[in-house]
C-alpha positions in Angstrom: 0.1 0.2 0.4 1.6 3.2 -1.0 2.5 5.9 2.0 1.1 8.9 1.8 3.7 10.7 3.6 6.4 9.3 1.0 4.3 11.3 -1.6 4.1 14.6 -1.7 1.6 14.5 -4.6 -0.7 12.5 -2.9 -0.7 15.3 0.0 -2.3 17.9 -2.2 -4.2 17.0 -5.0 -3.8 20.4 -6.8 0.1 19.5 -7.0 -0.1 16.0 -9.0 2.8 16.1 -11.6 2.4 14.5 -15.2 4.5 11.5 -13.6 1.8 10.9 -11.3 -0.9 11.1 -13.8 0.6 8.7 -15.9 1.2 6.4 -13.4 -2.4 6.1 -12.2 -3.4 5.7 -15.7 -1.1 2.6 -16.0 -2.6 0.9 -13.1 -6.4 2.1 -14.0 -5.7 0.4 -17.5 -4.2 -2.8 -16.1 -7.1 -3.5 -13.1 -9.9 -2.6 -15.9 -8.7 -3.1 -19.3 -10.4 -0.1 -20.8 -8.0 2.5 -22.2 -8.1 6.1 -19.7 -7.9 9.6 -20.4 -6.7 11.1 -16.7 -4.7 14.3 -18.6 -7.0 16.3 -17.1 -5.9 15.9 -13.9 -2.3 17.0 -15.1 -2.7 21.3 -14.7 0.0 21.8 -17.0 -1.7 19.5 -20.1 -0.9 21.9 -23.2 -4.1 20.2 -24.6 -6.9 20.6 -21.8 -9.4 22.8 -23.7 -9.7 26.0 -21.6 -12.7 27.9 -23.3 -14.5 25.7 -22.4 -17.8 27.7 -20.6 -19.6 26.4 -17.4 -23.1 25.1 -17.6 -24.5 28.0 -16.0 -23.8 30.9 -13.6 -25.4 31.2 -10.1 -25.1 33.7 -8.3 -22.1 35.1 -10.1 -20.1 32.1 -9.6 -19.4 29.8 -12.9 -20.7 26.3 -12.4 -21.3 23.3 -14.8 -18.9 20.9 -16.3 -15.7 22.3 -17.1 -12.5 24.0 -16.0 -14.0 26.9 -15.9 -16.8 26.0 -13.2 -17.6 23.2 -11.0 -20.5 20.7 -10.3 -23.8 22.6 -9.5 -25.4 21.0 -6.4 -29.6 19.8 -6.6 -30.0 22.3 -4.4 -28.6 25.3 -7.0 -30.1 23.3 -9.9 -33.4 24.0 -8.2 -33.2 27.1 -7.1 -32.3 28.0 -10.1 -34.8 26.5 -12.0 -37.6 28.6 -10.1 -36.2 31.4 -10.7 -36.5 31.3 -14.6 -39.9 29.1 -13.9 -41.9 32.3 -15.2 -40.3 32.3 -18.6 -39.4 28.9 -19.4 -42.9 26.7 -18.5 -46.2 28.5 -19.5 -48.9 26.4 -17.4 -52.2 26.7 -19.1 -55.7 24.2 -18.0 -57.3 22.3 -20.4 -60.4 24.6 -20.8 -57.5 26.9 -21.4 -56.8 24.9 -24.4 -59.5 24.7 -25.7 -60.2 28.5 -25.5 -56.8 29.5 -27.1 -57.3 27.0 -29.8 -61.4 27.7 -30.1 -60.1 31.8 -30.4 -57.4 30.8 -33.3 -60.3 30.4 -36.0 -62.1 33.4 -37.3 -64.9 32.0 -38.7 -65.6 30.2 -35.2 -65.4 33.4 -33.4 -67.0 35.3 -36.3 -69.7 32.9 -35.4 -69.6 33.3 -31.9 -70.0 36.9 -32.8 -72.8 36.8 -34.5 -74.9 34.4 -31.8 -74.3 36.8 -28.9 -76.0 39.6 -31.4 -78.8 37.4 -32.4 -79.2 37.2 -28.5 -79.0 40.1 -27.6 -81.7 40.9 -30.3 -84.1 38.5 -28.8 -83.9 39.7 -25.1 -83.5 43.4 -25.7 -85.2 43.8 -29.0 -89.0 43.9 -27.7 -88.2 46.4 -24.9 -86.8 48.5 -27.9 -89.6 47.8 -30.4 -92.4 50.5 -30.8 -95.2 47.9 -30.9 -96.5 44.9 -29.7 -96.3 41.5 -31.7 -99.9 41.1 -30.7 -101.1 44.8 -31.5 -101.7 45.2 -35.5 -101.4 48.4 -37.6 -104.5 49.0 -39.5 -104.0 52.0 -41.0 -100.5 49.6 -42.4 -101.5 46.4 -44.0 -98.8 44.8 -45.8 -96.3 48.2 -45.9 -92.6 48.3 -47.0 -89.8 48.2 -44.7 -89.8 52.0 -43.2 -88.9 54.4 -40.5 -92.2 54.1 -38.0 -92.2 50.0 -39.1 -88.2 49.3 -38.8 -88.9 45.4 -40.9 -92.1 46.5 -42.4 -95.4 44.8 -41.8 -97.6 41.5 -42.6 -101.0 41.5 -44.5 -103.0 41.7 -40.7 -100.9 44.8 -39.7 -98.3 43.3 -37.6 -95.5 45.0 -36.8 -92.4 42.9 -38.8 -89.7 43.7 -36.2 -91.7 42.9 -32.6 -92.6 39.3 -34.6 -89.3 38.5 -35.4 -87.2 39.7 -32.3 -90.1 37.3 -30.5 -90.3 34.5 -32.8 -86.4 34.6 -32.8 -86.2 34.4 -28.8 -88.6 31.2 -28.8 -86.7 29.2 -31.4 -83.7 29.7 -29.4 -85.2 28.6 -26.3 -86.8 25.5 -28.1 -83.2 25.4 -29.9 -81.4 24.9 -27.3 -83.9 22.8 -24.1 -84.5 20.4 -27.2 -80.2 20.1 -27.5 -79.9 20.3 -23.6 -82.8 17.5 -22.9 -81.9 15.4 -25.5 -78.1 15.1 -25.0 -78.4 15.0 -21.7 -81.1 11.7 -22.1 -78.6 10.3 -24.9 -75.8 10.4 -22.6 -76.9 8.7 -19.8 -78.7 6.0 -21.9 -76.3 5.5 -24.6 -73.7 5.1 -22.0 -75.9 2.7 -19.4 -76.5 0.5 -22.6 -72.2 0.2 -23.3 -71.9 -0.7 -19.5 -74.6 -3.6 -19.6 -73.3 -6.4 -20.9 -75.2 -9.4 -21.8 -79.1 -9.9 -22.1 -79.2 -6.3 -20.5 -77.0 -4.9 -23.7 -79.2 -6.6 -26.0 -82.5 -5.8 -24.2 -81.1 -1.8 -24.5 -79.7 -2.3 -28.5 -83.8 -3.8 -29.1 -85.6 -1.6 -27.3 -83.7 1.6 -29.3 -84.2 -0.5 -32.6 -87.7 0.0 -31.6 -87.8 3.2 -31.0 -86.1 4.6 -34.4 -89.3 3.0 -36.3 -92.1 4.6 -34.6 -93.5 7.7 -36.9 -92.2 10.7 -34.7 -93.4 12.9 -36.9 -96.8 12.1 -36.6 -97.1 12.0 -32.5 -95.0 15.3 -32.5 -98.1 16.7 -34.2 -100.6 15.1 -32.9 -99.0 15.9 -29.3 -98.7 19.7 -30.3 -102.2 20.2 -31.9 -104.0 19.0 -28.9 -103.1 22.0 -27.0 -103.7 25.5 -27.0 -101.0 28.5 -28.6 -99.9 29.6 -25.0 -98.4 26.4 -24.2 -97.7 25.3 -27.7 -94.1 25.2 -27.9 -93.7 23.8 -24.3 -95.1 20.7 -25.6 -93.2 20.9 -28.8 -89.9 20.8 -26.7 -91.8 17.7 -24.7 -92.7 16.0 -28.3 -89.2 16.8 -30.2 -87.3 15.6 -26.9 -89.3 12.3 -26.4 -87.9 10.8 -30.2 -84.4 12.8 -30.8 -82.4 11.2 -28.4 -82.6 7.6 -29.6 -80.1 8.3 -32.8 -77.7 10.1 -30.5 -78.1 7.1 -28.0 -76.8 4.7 -30.6 -73.8 6.9 -31.6 -72.4 7.5 -27.9 -72.8 4.0 -26.6 -70.6 2.5 -29.4 -68.3 5.1 -28.1 -68.5 3.7 -25.0 -68.1 1.0 -25.5 -64.0 1.1 -25.4 -64.2 2.9 -22.1 -65.8 0.6 -20.3 -62.8 -1.5 -20.8 -60.4 0.6 -19.5 -58.5 0.1 -16.2 -60.3 3.2 -14.0 -63.5 1.6 -14.9 -62.2 -1.7 -13.9 -61.2 -0.8 -10.6 -64.3 1.3 -9.6 -66.5 -2.0 -10.5 -64.0 -4.0 -8.4 -63.8 -1.7 -5.7 -67.8 -2.1 -5.5 -68.5 1.7 -6.8 -72.8 1.2 -8.4 -72.9 1.5 -11.9 -75.1 4.7 -12.0 -72.0 6.5 -10.2 -69.2 5.1 -13.1 -71.9 6.2 -16.0 -71.8 10.1 -14.3 -68.2 9.9 -13.2 -65.9 8.1 -15.2 -68.1 7.2 -19.1 -69.7 10.3 -19.5 -67.0 12.8 -18.5 -64.2 11.0 -21.1 -67.4 11.6 -23.6 -67.3 15.2 -22.8 -66.4 16.7 -26.2 -68.3 14.5 -28.4 -71.9 16.0 -25.5 -70.2 19.3 -26.3 -70.9 19.3 -30.4 -73.7 17.5 -30.3 -75.2 20.2 -28.0 -74.0 23.1 -30.6 -75.1 21.1 -33.5 -78.3 20.1 -31.0 -79.6 23.3 -31.4 -79.6 23.6 -35.0 -81.7 20.5 -34.9 -84.2 21.5 -32.8 -84.7 25.1 -34.8 -85.0 23.4 -38.1 -87.4 21.0 -36.1 -89.7 23.7 -34.8 -89.3 25.7 -38.4 -90.7 23.1 -40.3 -93.9 22.3 -37.8 -94.5 25.8 -37.6 -94.2 26.1 -41.4 -96.9 23.0 -42.0 -99.4 24.9 -39.5 -98.4 22.2 -36.8 -96.1 23.8 -34.4 -96.4 27.2 -32.7 -100.0 28.9 -33.4 -101.7 31.8 -32.8 -101.2 34.2 -30.2 -97.7 32.8 -29.7 -95.3 33.4 -32.9 -91.7 31.9 -33.9 -89.8 32.1 -37.5 -90.9 29.5 -38.9 -94.9 30.5 -37.7 -93.9 33.6 -39.1 -92.9 31.8 -42.3 -95.7 30.0 -43.0 -98.1 33.3 -42.8 -96.0 35.3 -45.0 -95.6 32.5 -47.8 -98.7 33.5 -49.7 -97.9 37.0 -50.0 -94.5 36.0 -51.4 -95.0 38.4 -54.5 -96.8 41.1 -53.2 -94.9 41.4 -50.0 -91.2 39.6 -50.3 -89.7 41.2 -46.8 -92.4 39.6 -44.7 -90.7 36.1 -46.1 -87.0 37.7 -46.9 -86.5 38.9 -43.5 -87.3 36.2 -41.2 -85.3 33.9 -43.5 -82.0 35.8 -43.3 -82.7 35.8 -39.5 -83.2 32.1 -39.5 -80.1 31.4 -41.9 -77.6 33.5 -40.2 -78.6 31.9 -37.0 -78.6 28.4 -38.3 -75.0 29.3 -40.0 -73.6 30.8 -36.6 -74.2 28.0 -35.3 -73.0 25.8 -37.6 -69.4 27.7 -37.6 -69.1 27.7 -33.4 -70.0 23.7 -33.8 -67.2 23.3 -36.3 -64.4 25.9 -34.3 -65.4 23.3 -30.9 -64.7 20.0 -33.4 -61.1 21.7 -34.2 -60.3 22.6 -31.4 -61.1 19.0 -29.1 -58.6 17.6 -32.7 -55.1 17.8 -31.9 -54.3 17.0 -35.5 -56.3 20.0 -36.3 -55.0 23.2 -38.2 -56.7 25.2 -34.6 -54.3 23.3 -32.4 -51.2 25.7 -33.7 -47.6 24.2 -35.1 -44.0 23.5 -33.2 -42.7 27.7 -33.7 -46.1 29.2 -32.6 -46.2 27.5 -29.2 -42.1 27.8 -28.9 -42.8 31.4 -29.0 -45.7 31.4 -26.1 -43.3 29.3 -24.1 -40.0 30.1 -24.8 -38.3 33.4 -23.5 -36.6 35.3 -26.0 -33.3 36.1 -26.3 -33.5 39.6 -24.4 -35.0 37.8 -21.1 -32.4 35.3 -21.5 -29.7 37.7 -21.5 -31.1 39.0 -18.2 -31.3 35.8 -16.5 -27.7 35.1 -17.7 -26.6 38.3 -16.1 
């Protein structure tokens, strides 16, 4: 064993000579059979690269690999990461990510603005209208749009602006109510059928198939026709919702088949969690993106259904009104008073197009492979600090 007192080089590691380094290298090669390059241990080695810079500078002290600094400790690295956290890492929630992707699309933003304008018009329009939608002006029959009657009047002297804003609100209420009710029913029943196995799953699918062959159009018409004009819109919502969820339920059942095989669903089942709790807590939330898109598009389906029933005289009736009812009353005066049909038609088309744009924007926002997700360069610009900020941290 080598005596440190006889070898001054071993007493002071900072004064190692080249001969000592060569001797240690030969011993290492003899023991391991591998080549070792310990030239860096010699301070007078000319081949040493003095231009290597430290990995980081913390509190004015160079740290890191290389001769210009030392290796940083874990505490120093943690402090440095915390100091640079607000510029290097940008955290965002899932809802914030979806919102950012949604607002990147100009068409979706335009649809949202149009829908907001129409909703405000439906809410505050009756307040600013000089006429009520039930009070006719017999001195102005089939009058074109003017300063007194902004959208003109129909053949009965009713102010068209008052009728349109009230009908727009009624159509929105019917469409939104229909979309929410059908989405909830389809989500619960569709996922329940998917979660069930064996004979219960077959019975559930058989019931859905039987409900699809029922003539829902005639049944809804009979339900609404038996009601009065004041409550007709409530029965119309009930009739449309009673049969509108069936197609959605079949689609959601197909998508939930893969979710019931997930580990977290099996774990909850083995822990004794009730089936209803598993469906509500685990299956339905994992279909949230599909449910949101179906709800938005369901508003369009509800508005179109209401318009069709009212146009045929099977939906909204006097004294109430809707866009479909206005179109039905103005169809006979298409040639003599075209504004009675054109204005509500334009409002209806703009409403449906805005909802479609919103639905397309939400679909692209939830899709990570769509153009709304952005690219690497855009994400890097948002999350990576610029050279000026990096220079400030290096000082």
